[in-house]
DRENDO-1510 file (C-alpha; in Angstrom, 1 decimal, always signed):
<recs>
REC; n; res; u; v; w
REC; 1; UNK; +0.0; +0.0; +0.0 .
REC; 2; UNK; +2.9; +2.3; +0.8 .
REC; 3; UNK; +4.1; +2.1; -2.8 .
REC; 4; UNK; +0.6; +2.9; -4.1 .
REC; 5; UNK; +0.4; +6.0; -1.9 .
REC; 6; UNK; +3.9; +7.2; -3.0 .
REC; 7; UNK; +2.9; +6.6; -6.6 .
REC; 8; UNK; -0.3; +8.7; -6.5 .
REC; 9; UNK; +1.4; +11.4; -4.5 .
REC; 10; UNK; +4.1; +11.6; -7.2 .
REC; 11; UNK; +1.7; +11.3; -10.2 .
REC; 12; UNK; -0.5; +14.3; -9.0 .
REC; 13; UNK; +2.3; +16.2; -7.3 .
REC; 14; UNK; +0.2; +16.2; -4.1 .
REC; 15; UNK; +2.9; +17.0; -1.7 .
REC; 16; UNK; +5.9; +18.8; -3.1 .
REC; 17; UNK; +9.0; +18.8; -0.8 .
REC; 18; UNK; +8.5; +21.1; +2.2 .
REC; 19; UNK; +4.7; +20.8; +2.1 .
REC; 20; UNK; +2.5; +20.7; +5.3 .
REC; 21; UNK; -0.7; +18.7; +5.5 .
REC; 22; UNK; -3.8; +18.7; +7.6 .
REC; 23; UNK; -5.3; +15.1; +7.8 .
REC; 24; UNK; -9.1; +14.9; +8.1 .
REC; 25; UNK; -9.4; +12.4; +10.9 .
REC; 26; UNK; -12.7; +10.7; +11.7 .
REC; 27; UNK; -11.1; +7.8; +13.7 .
REC; 28; UNK; -12.2; +5.1; +11.2 .
REC; 29; UNK; -9.8; +2.7; +9.5 .
REC; 30; UNK; -9.3; +4.9; +6.4 .
REC; 31; UNK; -8.4; +8.1; +8.1 .
REC; 32; UNK; -6.3; +6.4; +10.8 .
REC; 33; UNK; -4.3; +4.6; +8.0 .
REC; 34; UNK; -4.0; +8.0; +6.3 .
REC; 35; UNK; -2.5; +9.7; +9.4 .
REC; 36; UNK; -0.1; +6.9; +10.1 .
REC; 37; UNK; +1.1; +6.6; +6.5 .
REC; 38; UNK; +1.6; +10.4; +6.3 .
REC; 39; UNK; +3.8; +10.1; +9.5 .
REC; 40; UNK; +5.6; +7.1; +8.0 .
REC; 41; UNK; +6.4; +9.0; +4.8 .
REC; 42; UNK; +7.1; +12.3; +6.4 .
REC; 43; UNK; +10.9; +12.1; +5.9 .
REC; 44; UNK; +10.7; +10.2; +2.7 .
REC; 45; UNK; +8.8; +12.9; +0.8 .
REC; 46; UNK; +9.9; +15.8; +2.9 .
REC; 47; UNK; +6.6; +16.8; +4.7 .
REC; 48; UNK; +7.2; +19.8; +6.9 .
REC; 49; UNK; +4.3; +19.6; +9.4 .
REC; 50; UNK; +1.4; +17.2; +9.9 .
REC; 51; UNK; -1.8; +18.2; +11.8 .
REC; 52; UNK; -5.2; +16.6; +12.2 .
REC; 53; UNK; -8.8; +17.8; +12.3 .
REC; 54; UNK; -11.9; +16.1; +13.5 .
REC; 55; UNK; -15.5; +17.2; +12.8 .
REC; 56; UNK; -18.2; +16.0; +15.1 .
REC; 57; UNK; -21.6; +16.0; +13.3 .
REC; 58; UNK; -23.5; +15.4; +16.6 .
REC; 59; UNK; -25.6; +12.8; +14.9 .
REC; 60; UNK; -24.6; +9.6; +16.8 .
REC; 61; UNK; -24.7; +10.9; +20.4 .
REC; 62; UNK; -22.3; +9.2; +22.7 .
REC; 63; UNK; -20.7; +7.3; +19.9 .
REC; 64; UNK; -19.7; +10.5; +18.2 .
REC; 65; UNK; -18.3; +11.8; +21.4 .
REC; 66; UNK; -16.3; +8.6; +21.8 .
REC; 67; UNK; -14.8; +9.0; +18.4 .
REC; 68; UNK; -13.7; +12.6; +19.1 .
REC; 69; UNK; -12.1; +11.6; +22.4 .
REC; 70; UNK; -10.4; +8.7; +20.7 .
REC; 71; UNK; -8.7; +10.8; +18.0 .
REC; 72; UNK; -7.9; +13.6; +20.4 .
REC; 73; UNK; -6.0; +11.2; +22.7 .
REC; 74; UNK; -4.3; +9.6; +19.8 .
REC; 75; UNK; -3.0; +12.9; +18.4 .
REC; 76; UNK; -1.7; +13.8; +21.9 .
REC; 77; UNK; +0.2; +10.5; +22.1 .
REC; 78; UNK; +1.6; +11.0; +18.6 .
REC; 79; UNK; +2.5; +14.6; +19.1 .
REC; 80; UNK; +0.2; +15.8; +16.3 .
REC; 81; UNK; -1.5; +19.1; +16.6 .
REC; 82; UNK; -5.2; +18.5; +16.8 .
REC; 83; UNK; -8.2; +20.6; +15.8 .
REC; 84; UNK; -11.8; +19.8; +16.6 .
REC; 85; UNK; -15.2; +21.2; +15.9 .
REC; 86; UNK; -18.8; +20.3; +16.8 .
REC; 87; UNK; -21.9; +21.3; +14.8 .
REC; 88; UNK; -25.5; +20.3; +15.2 .
REC; 89; UNK; -25.8; +19.0; +11.6 .
REC; 90; UNK; -29.4; +17.8; +11.9 .
REC; 91; UNK; -30.5; +21.1; +13.4 .
REC; 92; UNK; -28.6; +23.2; +10.9 .
REC; 93; UNK; -29.8; +21.2; +7.9 .
REC; 94; UNK; -33.4; +21.6; +9.0 .
REC; 95; UNK; -32.9; +25.4; +9.0 .
REC; 96; UNK; -31.1; +25.6; +5.7 .
REC; 97; UNK; -33.2; +23.0; +3.8 .
REC; 98; UNK; -30.2; +21.0; +2.9 .
REC; 99; UNK; -30.0; +17.2; +3.3 .
REC; 100; UNK; -28.1; +16.1; +6.5 .
REC; 101; UNK; -25.3; +14.5; +4.3 .
REC; 102; UNK; -25.0; +17.6; +2.1 .
REC; 103; UNK; -25.0; +20.0; +5.1 .
REC; 104; UNK; -22.5; +17.9; +7.0 .
REC; 105; UNK; -20.1; +17.8; +4.0 .
REC; 106; UNK; -20.3; +21.5; +3.5 .
REC; 107; UNK; -19.7; +22.3; +7.2 .
REC; 108; UNK; -16.9; +19.7; +7.4 .
REC; 109; UNK; -15.0; +21.2; +4.5 .
REC; 110; UNK; -15.5; +24.7; +5.7 .
REC; 111; UNK; -14.0; +23.7; +9.0 .
REC; 112; UNK; -11.0; +22.1; +7.3 .
REC; 113; UNK; -10.4; +25.1; +5.2 .
REC; 114; UNK; -10.7; +27.4; +8.2 .
REC; 115; UNK; -8.2; +25.5; +10.5 .
REC; 116; UNK; -5.7; +24.7; +7.8 .
REC; 117; UNK; -3.1; +27.5; +7.3 .
REC; 118; UNK; -3.0; +28.7; +3.7 .
REC; 119; UNK; +0.2; +26.8; +2.9 .
REC; 120; UNK; -1.3; +23.5; +4.1 .
REC; 121; UNK; -2.7; +20.7; +1.9 .
REC; 122; UNK; -5.9; +19.0; +3.2 .
REC; 123; UNK; -5.7; +15.2; +3.0 .
REC; 124; UNK; -8.9; +13.1; +3.1 .
REC; 125; UNK; -9.1; +9.4; +3.2 .
REC; 126; UNK; -11.3; +8.6; +0.2 .
REC; 127; UNK; -10.3; +5.3; -1.3 .
REC; 128; UNK; -11.0; +2.9; -4.2 .
REC; 129; UNK; -14.2; +1.7; -2.7 .
REC; 130; UNK; -15.5; +5.2; -2.1 .
REC; 131; UNK; -14.8; +6.1; -5.7 .
REC; 132; UNK; -16.8; +3.1; -7.0 .
REC; 133; UNK; -19.7; +3.8; -4.5 .
REC; 134; UNK; -19.9; +7.4; -5.7 .
REC; 135; UNK; -20.0; +6.5; -9.3 .
REC; 136; UNK; -22.7; +3.8; -8.8 .
REC; 137; UNK; -24.8; +6.2; -6.7 .
REC; 138; UNK; -24.6; +8.9; -9.4 .
REC; 139; UNK; -25.4; +6.3; -12.1 .
REC; 140; UNK; -28.4; +5.0; -10.2 .
REC; 141; UNK; -29.8; +8.5; -9.4 .
REC; 142; UNK; -29.2; +9.6; -13.0 .
REC; 143; UNK; -26.2; +11.5; -14.3 .
REC; 144; UNK; -24.2; +12.5; -17.3 .
REC; 145; UNK; -20.5; +12.0; -18.0 .
REC; 146; UNK; -19.5; +14.4; -15.2 .
REC; 147; UNK; -21.1; +12.3; -12.6 .
REC; 148; UNK; -19.1; +9.3; -13.8 .
REC; 149; UNK; -15.7; +10.9; -13.3 .
REC; 150; UNK; -15.5; +9.6; -9.7 .
REC; 151; UNK; -13.7; +11.3; -6.9 .
REC; 152; UNK; -10.8; +13.6; -8.1 .
REC; 153; UNK; -7.4; +12.9; -6.7 .
REC; 154; UNK; -6.8; +16.6; -6.3 .
REC; 155; UNK; -9.3; +19.4; -5.9 .
REC; 156; UNK; -7.7; +22.7; -5.1 .
REC; 157; UNK; -5.6; +22.1; -2.0 .
REC; 158; UNK; -7.6; +19.0; -1.1 .
REC; 159; UNK; -5.6; +15.8; -1.8 .
REC; 160; UNK; -6.6; +12.1; -1.6 .
REC; 161; UNK; -3.5; +9.9; -1.2 .
REC; 162; UNK; -5.5; +6.7; -0.6 .
REC; 163; UNK; -7.6; +6.9; -3.7 .
REC; 164; UNK; -5.9; +4.0; -5.5 .
REC; 165; UNK; -6.0; +1.8; -2.4 .
REC; 166; UNK; -9.0; -0.6; -1.6 .
REC; 167; UNK; -10.7; -0.7; +1.7 .
REC; 168; UNK; -9.4; -4.2; +2.2 .
REC; 169; UNK; -5.8; -3.0; +1.7 .
REC; 170; UNK; -6.3; -0.2; +4.1 .
REC; 171; UNK; -7.7; -2.6; +6.8 .
REC; 172; UNK; -4.8; -5.0; +6.2 .
REC; 173; UNK; -2.4; -2.1; +6.7 .
REC; 174; UNK; -4.0; -1.2; +10.0 .
REC; 175; UNK; -3.7; -4.9; +11.1 .
REC; 176; UNK; +0.0; -5.0; +10.1 .
REC; 177; UNK; +0.8; -1.8; +11.9 .
REC; 178; UNK; -1.4; -2.6; +14.9 .
REC; 179; UNK; -3.4; +0.6; +14.3 .
REC; 180; UNK; -6.6; +0.9; +16.4 .
REC; 181; UNK; -9.7; +2.5; +14.9 .
REC; 182; UNK; -13.4; +3.1; +15.6 .
REC; 183; UNK; -16.3; +1.8; +13.6 .
REC; 184; UNK; -19.3; +4.1; +12.7 .
REC; 185; UNK; -22.4; +2.1; +13.5 .
REC; 186; UNK; -24.4; +3.9; +10.8 .
REC; 187; UNK; -22.2; +2.1; +8.2 .
REC; 188; UNK; -24.2; -1.0; +9.0 .
REC; 189; UNK; -27.6; +0.7; +8.6 .
REC; 190; UNK; -29.1; -0.2; +5.2 .
REC; 191; UNK; -31.4; +2.9; +5.1 .
REC; 192; UNK; -28.6; +4.6; +3.3 .
REC; 193; UNK; -28.0; +3.9; -0.4 .
REC; 194; UNK; -24.2; +4.0; +0.0 .
REC; 195; UNK; -24.4; +1.3; +2.6 .
REC; 196; UNK; -26.5; -0.9; +0.4 .
REC; 197; UNK; -24.0; -0.5; -2.4 .
REC; 198; UNK; -21.1; -1.1; +0.0 .
REC; 199; UNK; -22.6; -4.3; +1.6 .
REC; 200; UNK; -24.3; -5.9; -1.4 .
REC; 201; UNK; -23.6; -4.5; -4.8 .
REC; 202; UNK; -19.8; -4.0; -4.7 .
REC; 203; UNK; -19.2; -7.5; -3.2 .
REC; 204; UNK; -21.3; -9.0; -6.0 .
REC; 205; UNK; -19.3; -7.1; -8.6 .
REC; 206; UNK; -16.1; -8.3; -7.1 .
REC; 207; UNK; -17.4; -11.9; -7.3 .
REC; 208; UNK; -18.0; -11.4; -11.0 .
REC; 209; UNK; -14.6; -9.8; -11.5 .
REC; 210; UNK; -12.1; -9.4; -8.7 .
REC; 211; UNK; -10.6; -6.4; -10.4 .
REC; 212; UNK; -14.0; -4.6; -10.5 .
REC; 213; UNK; -12.9; -1.7; -8.2 .
REC; 214; UNK; -9.7; -1.1; -10.2 .
REC; 215; UNK; -11.6; -1.2; -13.5 .
REC; 216; UNK; -14.2; +1.2; -12.2 .
REC; 217; UNK; -11.4; +3.5; -11.1 .
REC; 218; UNK; -9.7; +3.3; -14.5 .
REC; 219; UNK; -13.1; +4.1; -16.2 .
REC; 220; UNK; -13.5; +7.1; -14.0 .
REC; 221; UNK; -10.0; +8.4; -15.0 .
REC; 222; UNK; -10.9; +7.9; -18.7 .
REC; 223; UNK; -14.2; +9.7; -18.2 .
REC; 224; UNK; -12.5; +12.6; -16.5 .
REC; 225; UNK; -10.2; +13.1; -19.5 .
REC; 226; UNK; -13.2; +13.0; -21.8 .
REC; 227; UNK; -15.1; +15.4; -19.6 .
REC; 228; UNK; -12.2; +17.9; -19.6 .
REC; 229; UNK; -12.0; +17.7; -23.5 .
REC; 230; UNK; -15.8; +18.3; -23.8 .
REC; 231; UNK; -15.7; +21.2; -21.4 .
REC; 232; UNK; -12.9; +22.8; -23.4 .
REC; 233; UNK; -14.9; +22.3; -26.6 .
REC; 234; UNK; -18.0; +23.7; -24.9 .
REC; 235; UNK; -16.0; +26.9; -23.9 .
REC; 236; UNK; -14.9; +27.2; -27.5 .
REC; 237; UNK; -18.4; +26.9; -28.8 .
REC; 238; UNK; -19.7; +29.2; -26.1 .
REC; 239; UNK; -17.2; +31.9; -27.1 .
REC; 240; UNK; -18.4; +31.8; -30.7 .
REC; 241; UNK; -22.1; +32.0; -29.7 .
REC; 242; UNK; -21.6; +34.8; -27.3 .
REC; 243; UNK; -19.6; +36.8; -29.8 .
REC; 244; UNK; -22.7; +36.9; -32.0 .
REC; 245; UNK; -25.2; +37.1; -29.1 .
REC; 246; UNK; -23.5; +39.3; -26.5 .
REC; 247; UNK; -26.6; +39.5; -24.2 .
REC; 248; UNK; -26.9; +35.7; -23.8 .
REC; 249; UNK; -30.1; +33.8; -23.2 .
REC; 250; UNK; -31.9; +36.6; -21.5 .
REC; 251; UNK; -31.3; +38.8; -24.6 .
REC; 252; UNK; -32.0; +35.9; -27.0 .
REC; 253; UNK; -29.8; +33.5; -28.8 .
REC; 254; UNK; -30.3; +32.7; -32.5 .
REC; 255; UNK; -32.0; +29.3; -32.9 .
REC; 256; UNK; -30.3; +28.8; -36.3 .
REC; 257; UNK; -26.9; +29.2; -34.6 .
REC; 258; UNK; -27.8; +26.8; -31.7 .
REC; 259; UNK; -28.9; +24.2; -34.3 .
REC; 260; UNK; -25.3; +24.0; -35.6 .
REC; 261; UNK; -24.0; +22.9; -32.2 .
REC; 262; UNK; -23.5; +19.2; -31.7 .
REC; 263; UNK; -26.0; +17.6; -29.2 .
REC; 264; UNK; -23.3; +16.6; -26.7 .
REC; 265; UNK; -22.1; +20.2; -26.5 .
REC; 266; UNK; -25.5; +21.9; -26.7 .
REC; 267; UNK; -26.8; +20.5; -23.4 .
REC; 268; UNK; -23.5; +21.5; -21.8 .
REC; 269; UNK; -23.7; +25.0; -23.2 .
REC; 270; UNK; -27.3; +25.4; -22.1 .
REC; 271; UNK; -26.5; +24.2; -18.5 .
REC; 272; UNK; -23.5; +26.5; -18.3 .
REC; 273; UNK; -25.4; +29.6; -19.6 .
REC; 274; UNK; -28.5; +29.0; -17.4 .
REC; 275; UNK; -26.2; +28.6; -14.3 .
REC; 276; UNK; -24.3; +31.8; -15.1 .
REC; 277; UNK; -27.2; +34.0; -16.0 .
REC; 278; UNK; -29.9; +32.7; -13.7 .
REC; 279; UNK; -28.0; +31.1; -10.9 .
REC; 280; UNK; -29.8; +27.7; -11.1 .
REC; 281; UNK; -28.7; +24.2; -11.9 .
REC; 282; UNK; -30.5; +23.0; -15.1 .
REC; 283; UNK; -31.5; +19.4; -14.8 .
REC; 284; UNK; -30.6; +16.9; -17.5 .
REC; 285; UNK; -34.3; +16.6; -18.3 .
REC; 286; UNK; -34.8; +20.4; -18.6 .
REC; 287; UNK; -31.7; +20.6; -20.8 .
REC; 288; UNK; -33.2; +17.9; -23.2 .
REC; 289; UNK; -36.4; +19.9; -23.2 .
REC; 290; UNK; -34.6; +23.0; -24.3 .
REC; 291; UNK; -32.8; +20.9; -26.9 .
REC; 292; UNK; -36.2; +19.8; -28.3 .
REC; 293; UNK; -37.4; +23.4; -28.4 .
REC; 294; UNK; -34.3; +24.4; -30.3 .
REC; 295; UNK; -34.7; +21.5; -32.7 .
REC; 296; UNK; -38.4; +22.4; -33.5 .
REC; 297; UNK; -37.7; +26.1; -33.4 .
REC; 298; UNK; -40.9; +26.6; -31.3 .
REC; 299; UNK; -42.3; +26.0; -27.9 .
REC; 300; UNK; -42.2; +27.0; -24.3 .
REC; 301; UNK; -41.1; +25.3; -21.1 .
REC; 302; UNK; -40.6; +26.0; -17.3 .
REC; 303; UNK; -37.1; +25.3; -16.3 .
REC; 304; UNK; -37.4; +26.0; -12.5 .
REC; 305; UNK; -37.4; +28.8; -10.0 .
REC; 306; UNK; -39.8; +30.9; -12.0 .
REC; 307; UNK; -37.7; +30.8; -15.2 .
REC; 308; UNK; -39.3; +30.1; -18.6 .
REC; 309; UNK; -37.7; +29.2; -21.9 .
REC; 310; UNK; -39.4; +30.3; -25.1 .
REC; 311; UNK; -38.8; +31.0; -28.8 .
REC; 312; UNK; -39.7; +34.3; -30.3 .
REC; 313; UNK; -38.7; +35.6; -33.8 .
REC; 314; UNK; -36.2; +32.8; -34.2 .
REC; 315; UNK; -34.4; +33.3; -30.9 .
REC; 316; UNK; -34.3; +31.4; -27.6 .
REC; 317; UNK; -35.0; +33.4; -24.5 .
REC; 318; UNK; -34.8; +32.6; -20.8 .
REC; 319; UNK; -37.0; +34.9; -18.7 .
REC; 320; UNK; -38.1; +35.2; -15.1 .
REC; 321; UNK; -41.7; +36.4; -14.7 .
REC; 322; UNK; -41.3; +36.9; -11.0 .
REC; 323; UNK; -38.6; +39.6; -11.5 .
REC; 324; UNK; -39.1; +42.6; -9.2 .
REC; 325; UNK; -38.9; +46.2; -10.4 .
REC; 326; UNK; -35.7; +48.2; -9.5 .
REC; 327; UNK; -36.6; +50.8; -6.9 .
REC; 328; UNK; -34.8; +54.1; -6.9 .
REC; 329; UNK; -32.2; +54.6; -4.3 .
REC; 330; UNK; -29.6; +57.4; -3.8 .
REC; 331; UNK; -25.9; +56.5; -3.6 .
REC; 332; UNK; -23.1; +58.6; -2.3 .
REC; 333; UNK; -19.8; +56.9; -3.3 .
REC; 334; UNK; -17.9; +59.4; -1.1 .
REC; 335; UNK; -19.2; +57.3; +1.9 .
REC; 336; UNK; -17.7; +54.1; +0.5 .
REC; 337; UNK; -19.1; +50.8; -0.5 .
REC; 338; UNK; -22.9; +50.3; -1.1 .
REC; 339; UNK; -25.2; +47.3; -0.9 .
REC; 340; UNK; -28.8; +47.2; -1.8 .
REC; 341; UNK; -31.0; +44.1; -2.5 .
REC; 342; UNK; -28.1; +42.0; -3.6 .
REC; 343; UNK; -26.4; +44.7; -5.7 .
REC; 344; UNK; -23.0; +45.5; -4.4 .
REC; 345; UNK; -21.0; +48.6; -5.4 .
REC; 346; UNK; -17.5; +49.0; -4.2 .
REC; 347; UNK; -14.4; +51.0; -4.9 .
REC; 348; UNK; -11.0; +49.4; -5.5 .
REC; 349; UNK; -7.6; +50.4; -6.6 .
REC; 350; UNK; -7.1; +49.9; -10.4 .
REC; 351; UNK; -4.2; +47.5; -9.6 .
REC; 352; UNK; -6.7; +45.1; -8.1 .
REC; 353; UNK; -8.7; +44.5; -11.3 .
REC; 354; UNK; -6.8; +41.5; -12.4 .
REC; 355; UNK; -7.5; +39.8; -9.0 .
REC; 356; UNK; -11.2; +40.4; -9.4 .
REC; 357; UNK; -11.8; +39.2; -12.9 .
REC; 358; UNK; -13.2; +35.9; -11.7 .
REC; 359; UNK; -16.3; +37.5; -10.2 .
REC; 360; UNK; -18.1; +36.7; -13.4 .
REC; 361; UNK; -17.5; +36.5; -17.1 .
REC; 362; UNK; -19.0; +39.9; -17.8 .
REC; 363; UNK; -16.7; +41.6; -15.3 .
REC; 364; UNK; -15.5; +44.3; -17.6 .
REC; 365; UNK; -19.1; +45.4; -18.2 .
REC; 366; UNK; -19.4; +46.1; -14.5 .
REC; 367; UNK; -16.6; +48.7; -14.1 .
REC; 368; UNK; -16.6; +52.5; -14.0 .
REC; 369; UNK; -13.8; +55.0; -13.6 .
REC; 370; UNK; -14.5; +56.6; -10.2 .
REC; 371; UNK; -12.8; +59.9; -11.1 .
REC; 372; UNK; -14.8; +60.3; -14.3 .
REC; 373; UNK; -18.3; +60.3; -12.7 .
REC; 374; UNK; -20.2; +62.3; -10.2 .
REC; 375; UNK; -20.1; +60.3; -6.9 .
REC; 376; UNK; -23.7; +61.2; -6.2 .
REC; 377; UNK; -25.6; +58.5; -8.1 .
REC; 378; UNK; -29.0; +57.1; -8.4 .
REC; 379; UNK; -29.7; +53.4; -8.8 .
REC; 380; UNK; -33.0; +53.1; -10.7 .
REC; 381; UNK; -34.9; +51.6; -13.6 .
REC; 382; UNK; -35.1; +53.1; -17.1 .
REC; 383; UNK; -36.8; +56.5; -17.6 .
REC; 384; UNK; -38.2; +58.0; -20.8 .
REC; 385; UNK; -35.5; +59.8; -22.6 .
REC; 386; UNK; -32.6; +57.9; -21.1 .
REC; 387; UNK; -29.7; +57.4; -23.5 .
REC; 388; UNK; -26.1; +56.0; -23.3 .
REC; 389; UNK; -23.0; +56.0; -25.5 .
REC; 390; UNK; -21.5; +52.5; -25.4 .
REC; 391; UNK; -17.7; +52.5; -26.1 .
REC; 392; UNK; -17.8; +49.4; -28.2 .
REC; 393; UNK; -20.4; +50.9; -30.5 .
REC; 394; UNK; -19.4; +54.6; -30.2 .
REC; 395; UNK; -23.0; +55.5; -31.0 .
REC; 396; UNK; -25.5; +57.2; -28.7 .
REC; 397; UNK; -28.8; +55.3; -28.4 .
REC; 398; UNK; -31.8; +55.6; -26.2 .
REC; 399; UNK; -32.2; +52.8; -23.7 .
REC; 400; UNK; -35.6; +52.0; -25.3 .
REC; 401; UNK; -33.8; +51.3; -28.6 .
REC; 402; UNK; -31.1; +49.3; -26.9 .
REC; 403; UNK; -33.7; +47.1; -25.1 .
REC; 404; UNK; -35.6; +46.7; -28.4 .
REC; 405; UNK; -32.4; +45.5; -30.1 .
REC; 406; UNK; -31.7; +43.1; -27.3 .
REC; 407; UNK; -35.3; +41.8; -27.5 .
REC; 408; UNK; -35.9; +42.4; -23.8 .
REC; 409; UNK; -39.7; +42.2; -23.3 .
REC; 410; UNK; -41.4; +45.4; -22.2 .
REC; 411; UNK; -42.7; +43.7; -19.0 .
REC; 412; UNK; -39.1; +43.0; -17.9 .
REC; 413; UNK; -37.5; +46.3; -18.7 .
REC; 414; UNK; -38.2; +47.9; -15.3 .
REC; 415; UNK; -36.1; +45.1; -13.7 .
REC; 416; UNK; -32.9; +46.2; -15.4 .
REC; 417; UNK; -30.7; +48.2; -13.0 .
REC; 418; UNK; -29.5; +51.6; -14.3 .
REC; 419; UNK; -27.0; +53.9; -12.7 .
REC; 420; UNK; -27.4; +57.6; -13.3 .
REC; 421; UNK; -25.7; +60.8; -12.0 .
REC; 422; UNK; -27.9; +63.2; -10.0 .
REC; 423; UNK; -28.2; +65.3; -13.2 .
REC; 424; UNK; -29.9; +62.4; -15.0 .
REC; 425; UNK; -26.9; +61.3; -17.1 .
REC; 426; UNK; -26.9; +57.5; -17.4 .
REC; 427; UNK; -23.4; +56.1; -16.7 .
REC; 428; UNK; -24.1; +52.4; -16.6 .
REC; 429; UNK; -26.8; +49.9; -17.6 .
REC; 430; UNK; -26.8; +46.3; -16.4 .
REC; 431; UNK; -25.9; +43.9; -19.2 .
REC; 432; UNK; -24.8; +46.7; -21.5 .
REC; 433; UNK; -22.0; +48.3; -19.6 .
REC; 434; UNK; -20.6; +51.8; -18.9 .
REC; 435; UNK; -21.1; +55.0; -20.8 .
REC; 436; UNK; -18.1; +55.9; -23.0 .
REC; 437; UNK; -17.3; +58.8; -20.7 .
REC; 438; UNK; -17.0; +56.6; -17.7 .
REC; 439; UNK; -15.0; +53.6; -19.0 .
REC; 440; UNK; -11.9; +52.2; -17.3 .
REC; 441; UNK; -8.7; +52.8; -19.2 .
REC; 442; UNK; -4.9; +52.8; -18.6 .
REC; 443; UNK; -5.1; +56.2; -16.8 .
REC; 444; UNK; -7.7; +54.9; -14.3 .
REC; 445; UNK; -6.6; +55.0; -10.7 .
REC; 446; UNK; -9.8; +54.1; -8.8 .
REC; 447; UNK; -12.5; +51.6; -10.1 .
REC; 448; UNK; -16.1; +51.3; -9.2 .
REC; 449; UNK; -17.1; +47.6; -9.3 .
REC; 450; UNK; -20.8; +46.8; -9.6 .
REC; 451; UNK; -21.6; +43.2; -8.6 .
REC; 452; UNK; -25.0; +41.7; -9.4 .
REC; 453; UNK; -26.3; +38.6; -7.6 .
REC; 454; UNK; -27.0; +36.9; -10.9 .
REC; 455; UNK; -27.4; +38.2; -14.4 .
REC; 456; UNK; -31.2; +37.9; -14.6 .
REC; 457; UNK; -33.3; +39.2; -17.5 .
REC; 458; UNK; -30.7; +41.7; -18.6 .
</recs>
């Protein structure tokens, strides 16, 4: 097992010499083996510091407390710095509406990120069996290729050194090294789909082929490569579509252009665009429904959370009929940052722009030169007579004409945020960008950044 761990660490460059690592330590066989093998390999691969973190979900009562005390004492005996956190996962999940498993995972990783210094890697004990279980769960529930990529060996600073080791190998390692561990009694409860797969389906697959786990892992690696290729192709296609349709789905995308996109890429593009513009995850079924609408060039469908897809004049639109009107509010930028109903306006140094470009893909449309505008602004909806000169067009147009060109339905136009100076001059319109007189250029020293919660109906 030691050789397998060394191999995967080397393959994915998980722990460059001098790295430090925080081990996610539940007390079970997998995480205990992970801690011990990290300690065993510390000098071999040049690990600087090893620490451990335990998250108590407060689900199993006294048993969970026992686990926490067990790993706390172990770390003290081993001289490993120990971090612990308790959270009432059942109570919190009931408040947030998340499932207990989803909520626990989110809180657990937030804790790991919080207690691990920035230079640390975070090691979790996911193994070959976990990878197979995850793929089978996704397959049973329904998934595309992305759900069949298994568990990634590396995700950001999270590493999984045991991913190529089976649970049997891990338990054998614990026996050989005389490593004690605790057993989670819920692992035996068959009310959980993962436990049913673990106790019945995987053993049957291994009876059919003793290399089943390894073969599933190999398939997940192939799938991941294919997924990366398709994602890159989707980005390429997306760039071409957006060049011709700069306002996206909410401004309408040409049906004839969408029909030229291969089916495998079309559903990906639609999912990506809907998530970016509307902030919702488009289900596979809804993506296929949109594909059918594109194929026929007509139709209408609800896609969730108040959003509707429809075809008008040869274009596909995504609209939200629950969109609220923008209410007028005065802004004094001299007083600093501003926040109102999810719209954030802040002032940054021009040198910080490169660090902020990942806010969203339309970032450059949400910038103003602070020193070129009157700091007394009004956030409002469009008014009769409003006009703007967009730099990329260098033509002054009324907002009414711009909205007509973008095919924004009249009923939705009052939901488009507009920033105007107190003299009435429009300096920015959501989805269109800044007036030419207020754009950011090389001489800009201070930048006004406008952040929208999602790019809805703009």
